[in-house]
C-alpha positions, -999 to 999 in steps of 0.1 A, spaced: -566 194 662 -556 164 682 -590 148 677 -588 152 639 -554 135 640 -568 107 661 -597 101 637 -574 100 608 -552 75 626 -582 53 634 -594 54 598 -559 45 586 -557 15 610 -591 3 598 -580 7 561 -548 -13 569 -566 -41 585 -592 -43 558 -567 -44 529 -545 -68 548 -574 -92 553 -583 -89 516 -547 -96 506 -546 -126 529 -579 -139 515 -564 -139 480 -531 -156 489 -546 -191 491 -564 -188 457 -532 -175 442 -512 -205 455 -540 -229 444 -539 -214 409 -501 -217 408 -504 -254 418 -528 -260 390 -504 -244 365 -474 -262 379 -493 -295 376 -498 -289 339 -461 -279 335 -452 -311 353 -472 -330 327 -453 -312 300 -420 -322 316 -432 -358 320 -443 -358 284 -408 -347 275 -391 -375 294 -379 -401 270 -367 -436 274 -329 -432 277 -322 -469 276 -319 -468 238 -293 -441 243 -265 -461 258 -242 -444 282 -224 -475 294 -215 -509 278 -214 -544 292 -184 -567 288 -205 -588 263 -210 -557 242 -173 -548 244 -164 -583 231 -178 -572 198 -148 -548 194 -121 -575 200 -105 -598 174 -78 -625 171 -44 -618 155 -27 -649 142 7 -653 125 18 -686 111 50 -699 95 71 -730 89 84 -728 124 50 -726 140 25 -700 150 19 -672 174 -11 -650 183 -23 -620 202 -54 -598 205 -65 -566 187 -94 -542 188 -113 -522 162 -107 -484 157 -131 -461 138 -162 -439 139 -190 -452 162 -218 -469 143 -196 -473 111 -178 -502 96 -142 -507 107 -110 -510 87 -83 -504 113 -72 -525 143 -46 -519 170 -24 -544 188 10 -546 205 41 -542 183 56 -574 198 26 -594 185 40 -589 150 76 -600 159 73 -634 140 56 -617 111 84 -591 108 115 -612 118 105 -647 105 84 -638 75 53 -655 90 18 -649 74 -4 -625 93 -42 -626 96 -70 -611 117 -94 -639 124 -131 -634 130 -160 -657 136 -168 -686 112 -130 -688 106 -130 -657 85 -94 -646 82 -83 -614 65 -47 -604 58 -41 -568 69 -16 -542 59 8 -531 86 4 -493 87 25 -487 118 46 -510 140 70 -501 168 84 -524 195 111 -507 215 117 -486 246 96 -458 232 64 -478 224 49 -512 218 21 -507 193 10 -517 158 -18 -505 135 -33 -530 110 -55 -520 81 -79 -543 63 -83 -541 25 -118 -527 30 -142 -518 59 -160 -547 75 -189 -551 100 -174 -581 118 -164 -559 148 -174 -525 163 -150 -497 172 -141 -490 208 -150 -457 225 -117 -442 237 -116 -424 271 -90 -398 279 -66 -418 301 -56 -387 322 -91 -388 338 -86 -424 351 -80 -427 388 -66 -453 412 -91 -478 424 -114 -477 394 -127 -510 382 -115 -523 348 -120 -552 325 -95 -570 302 -107 -589 271 -86 -611 249 -74 -645 237 -50 -658 265 -28 -687 256 -37 -706 287 -73 -706 276 -62 -724 244 -45 -751 265 -78 -759 280 -101 -756 249 -95 -781 220 -118 -759 198 -100 -727 206 -101 -702 176 -108 -666 169 -146 -665 176 -160 -641 202 -170 -669 225 -133 -679 228 -125 -646 244 -118 -643 281 -133 -615 301 -115 -607 334 -122 -579 359 -98 -561 381 -89 -528 397 -65 -500 386 -38 -498 412 -14 -473 396 -19 -447 369 2 -428 343 37 -441 351 66 -457 330 80 -491 335 118 -494 340 135 -493 306 104 -479 288 95 -443 279 57 -447 275 30 -445 301 11 -474 315 -16 -484 340 -10 -511 366 -40 -534 372 -48 -569 386 -72 -582 359 -59 -617 349 -41 -618 315 -15 -640 299 6 -639 267 -23 -642 242 -39 -611 258 -11 -589 243 -26 -561 223 -61 -566 239 -81 -537 252 -86 -526 289 -121 -511 295 -133 -490 325 -165 -499 344 -187 -481 319 -172 -500 290 -150 -472 276 -115 -481 263 -87 -468 286 -56 -488 277 -40 -517 258 -27 -547 277 10 -552 270 27 -571 297 28 -585 333 52 -596 359 63 -632 354 63 -638 391 27 -627 396 -5 -630 375 -20 -601 395 5 -574 385 -2 -564 349 3 -534 327 -16 -516 299 -4 -488 277 -26 -457 284 -51 -446 258 -35 -412 253 -3 -429 241 -24 -447 215 -44 -418 203 -12 -398 197 0 -424 172 -35 -426 156 -35 -388 151 0 -389 136 -12 -414 111 -45 -395 103 -67 -424 116 -101 -413 130 -114 -428 161 -144 -424 185 -140 -409 219 -163 -414 249 -164 -377 255 -178 -369 220 -201 -399 221 -216 -388 255 -220 -352 242 -238 -365 211 -261 -386 233 -269 -356 255 -277 -335 225 -300 -362 210 -318 -367 244 -322 -329 249 -334 -324 214 -360 -352 215 -371 -341 250 -376 -305 239 -395 -317 209 -419 -337 230 -423 -309 255 -431 -284 227 -456 -309 212 -473 -312 246 -474 -274 251 -488 -269 216 -516 -294 223 -523 -278 257 -516 -242 248 -551 -229 256 -552 -248 289 -518 -234 299 -528 -198 289 -560 -201 310 -541 -214 340 -515 -187 338 -543 -160 335 -558 -172 367 -524 -172 384 -518 -135 373 -553 -124 383 -550 -139 419 -514 -126 422 -523 -91 411 -551 -89 437 -526 -98 464 -502 -72 451 -528 -45 449 -542 -50 484 -508 -54 498 -496 -22 482 -527 -3 496 -519 -17 531 -483 -6 529 -493 29 516 -517 32 546 -490 22 570 -466 48 555 -493 75 558 -501 64 594 -464 67 603 -462 102 588 -492 113 607 -479 98 639 -444 114 635 -458 148 625 -482 147 654 -455 140 679 -430 165 664 -420 191 690 -434 225 683 -412 255 692 -432 276 716 -431 314 716 -402 325 736 -382 293 730 -352 301 709 -330 277 689 -294 281 701 -281 284 665 -254 258 670 -245 229 648 -237 193 659 -203 178 649 -186 144 650 -149 151 656 -122 124 650 -97 125 679 -76 96 667 -76 71 639 -75 73 601 -98 104 601 -78 122 629 -83 160 630 -114 159 607 -148 172 617 -181 161 603 -214 178 607 -243 158 621 -274 170 605 -310 165 617 -307 129 605 -289 100 622 -253 95 612 -246 58 607 -209 48 610 -194 16 593 -179 2 561 -210 -3 540 -212 26 516 -249 17 508 -262 20 544 -238 42 562 -234 80 560 -199 79 576 -180 53 556 -147 37 566 -124 21 540 -134 -16 533 -102 -30 547 -103 -11 581 -98 -37 609 -124 -39 637 -150 -18 619 -183 -36 611 -204 -30 580 -229 -11 601 -211 -4 634 -230 23 653 -251 54 649 -253 88 665 -276 118 664 -284 150 683 -316 152 702 -327 188 701 -352 183 730 -326 170 755 -297 189 740 -277 157 741 -263 132 716 -276 97 714 -252 68 706 -263 33 697 -243 2 688 -258 -15 658 -246 -50 666 -209 -45 658 -185 -74 660 -159 -57 681 -180 -33 700 -185 4 707 -169 19 740 -176 49 761 -148 71 776 -152 52 809 -144 19 792 -180 6 792 -191 -14 761 -224 -4 747 -252 -31 746 -264 -38 711 -294 -17 702 -296 1 736 -292 40 731 -267 58 753 -269 96 760 -238 116 756 -233 153 765 -215 176 742 -178 171 745 -181 134 753 -159 108 735 -164 72 724 -143 46 706 -148 19 680 -134 -17 684 -98 -17 696 -101 21 705 -78 31 676 -106 52 662 -118 77 689 -145 103 682 -159 133 701 -194 148 698 -197 185 703 -217 216 695 -204 248 679 
């Protein structure tokens, strides 16, 4: 019968080789077909790529100047001014402006006239909706008689997200600029734009109960009530004061203090977060629309390319599966052919093999070792003898043991454990090298807390 088995094994080897070659021959065509399909998909993605420049995600200082206006109060005793900025829904006309409360001191205490001045000497008297200038806040809200398109609303960023060392820009109408310019008035081109860096965040000045930023963008008295923008052009605070002894230490009320008052007064405003989300939705929607249009126009081409990919892939899978099946059959034939046959007169001793726990968490328990290998470790999916997950020193797949009926001895193998497997004489097993144990022998795992004995009974 040996010659029959050998012929079968030779035929199986030939079958494995042939199907393996056929599978390999189809791998390159499969990959080439996949590349062709991916190329068409890439065209679809490129077709869906849109020009994002028209969807602005950051604003220049020049663009931010369109949100800033001039606040002027005049009376018999003289005049005073400050800066304000527009509040409202992005892309809509504006009716509300915000400035510092102290900018309105002359209007409130000396009965001065109050106007917001735009380009071309357009001056509009606003209604004072809210004004507070004390230790709790320095803020005022002004409302025009009707919405106008002279200015654009700022996009307000959550001030809690601002960090030290971020760049910032202050825009306003400083009084020192007026001293240099004989034609100084409320036009945009009379605004000053000055850059700086945030040096301190979310703290309160001595004697004040509201939060401010510290920055070094140059401002003077006329900048009061003017906006402070981050490097992307989003509003983060309102300039309110500075140290008299230094022009580089200035303070701006954080945006969250301002939005709290706007909410209390039911005034809507645009946030950078909502604005960017809306931009993202628009970009994704248009991109998807363009991709779908491309896919629709190239539907047949895409289907044909995918059909070729599937055909080539299926051939590789089929030939590969045949080769694997042949290998399995070959192994079965080999194992069965080498299986020991009990000769007449040779008797099985009728005993069973056991793994006995001498010490450790399973102390006193015995476990039968069947005809299969017993694998010891913590992994319940790969081990037949499973330790609890938290057991120290025991690897996921620590070691394995089985009884060899031909030699009447046990075979112990370390499976690459972290802390080792030890024999009774203290020797540590080498990973993957089997060690023969006679019945009654002991071995230990890791720190030798868990000791086992192999025996027959």
